[in-house]
C-alpha angles and dihedrals in degrees: 000000000000122000129197115248116288114197098208111100088209088069102048106023096078089053091053091052093047091047094052092049094045094047091047090053093046094049091046098051101031114116096243093159092058090046092052093044094073124044094208089059091053090049090051091048095054092039088055092049093051095039094048092046091054095040092054089062086075095088137140116231117216115204090327087282105089138011137205127207138165114277111200088184090130090063093043092054092045090053101041106016126246102292097044090041090058089050090051090052093049092051090045089058089055089051089052090055088068087070102033120024110216133178112267090236093061090042088061091053091048089051091053095048103035102032114018101042096043089044092054091045089051091050089050092052091050091048090052091050089049090055095052113116091235135049119223130164093218092051088055096046100037101024090046103030102033107029093029090054090052091051092052089060092053091044089055092044095049093046091048093051093046093048093051091044090052101041111003132097117268096246090055091050090053091052093047092048094047092051099039089107089070089069089058089055089050094057100079097045090047091050092046094051094048094043093049094045095048093044089054095046095043091054101037104029110017091158089069093057108083096191096048120095116181091196089063100041102034104032112097091216090066097051 
């Protein structure tokens, strides 16, 4: 979710602090060595950064105050893992700045709502799937890609509403509350895009999907 610039530091400063801490953690724990070890992984990384940065330009502006766009963070986390996925999202925001210049303060809030929260929700969904007593390829592709993608939208929506309720001006809270239903309409398309993308990659290019393990999901001994 993208918000128009709000001048009050009380609104955007917490997001800046959270962004710095989260990015520092992601950069510190991301498996850079494994990424640099294979050229095809690097190509996928930069393709995801560029593709996501361009794809996020497809947004709907609401009263010139807020905007909604597809996330695809579920797929990014399934492909690269949580830490690298957050780094991909952060770089994609910088790519987006080439098309729409935004204050750094609001960019930090966008990072928190559109990258960090969906990324953590996606990691939680994958962790839940990992803890299931059975292994099934369709649970991974559809439970992760489709339903996980839907959950990332509501994670972003709930975090956006709570942040504005806690720190935002009253008129902005009214607008966010009145248009919350739009995030419900976003859930199925988001789930469909993530589910289709991850189903395709898992079947055709499983080596690109960091969180997929064919020994777990295809071996009879693990079912």
